[in-house]
C-alpha positions in Angstrom: 3.8 3.2 -15.1 3.4 3.7 -11.4 1.2 1.9 -8.9 -0.3 3.3 -5.6 -1.3 0.4 -3.4 -2.6 -0.5 0.0 -2.0 -3.7 1.8 -3.7 -5.0 5.0 -2.2 -7.2 7.6 -3.9 -10.6 7.7 -3.2 -11.0 11.5 -3.4 -7.5 12.9 -5.3 -4.3 12.2 -2.7 -2.5 10.1 -2.9 -0.9 6.6 0.1 0.3 4.7 -0.1 2.5 1.6 2.8 2.9 -0.8 4.0 3.7 -4.4 6.0 1.5 -6.7 6.8 0.8 -10.4 6.7 -3.0 -9.8 3.7 -4.0 -7.8 4.2 -7.7 -7.8 7.8 -7.5 -6.5 6.9 -4.9 -3.9 4.1 -7.0 -2.4 6.5 -10.0 -2.4 9.1 -7.9 -0.4 6.4 -6.9 2.1 5.3 -10.5 2.6 8.8 -11.8 2.8 9.9 -9.4 5.6 12.4 -7.4 3.6 10.7 -4.1 4.5 11.6 -2.8 8.0 8.3 -0.8 8.4 6.0 -3.6 7.6 7.9 -6.7 8.8 6.1 -7.1 12.1 2.7 -7.1 10.4 3.3 -9.7 7.7 1.6 -11.4 5.9 -0.5 -9.0 3.9 -3.2 -9.0 1.3 -3.6 -6.3 -1.2 -6.8 -4.3 -0.7 -6.4 -1.4 -3.2 -4.3 -0.4 -6.2 -4.5 2.3 -8.8 -2.3 2.9 -11.9 -0.8 6.2 -12.9 1.3 7.3 -15.9 3.5 9.7 -14.0 5.3 9.6 -10.6 4.0 13.0 -9.5 0.4 11.9 -10.0 1.0 8.7 -8.1 2.8 10.5 -5.3 -0.1 12.9 -4.9 -2.6 10.0 -4.6 -0.2 8.1 -2.1 -0.1 11.3 0.0 -4.0 11.3 0.1 -4.1 7.6 1.1 -1.8 8.4 4.0 -3.9 11.3 5.2 -6.8 10.9 7.7 -9.5 11.0 5.0 -7.5 8.5 2.9 -7.0 6.1 5.9 -10.8 6.3 6.5 -11.4 5.4 2.9 -9.0 2.4 3.2 -10.5 1.1 6.4 -14.0 1.3 4.9 -13.0 -1.1 2.1 -14.4 -4.6 2.5 
């Protein structure tokens, strides 16, 4: 099982979308500063997640979330 997720920085206007097979651990790594890309924006709250059975399906959805229409969708979430 694979998860596509989006997290939002609590302190700054920044949203990150990613893909993982262990959502809980991945969010912990982002919030603990282990990930170079997101370290300056920690801490985070999860704003979106969706489960997929295969990695190719999940990757396709992750690519959408990282596109301009996908970012618009994420920024429109409450």
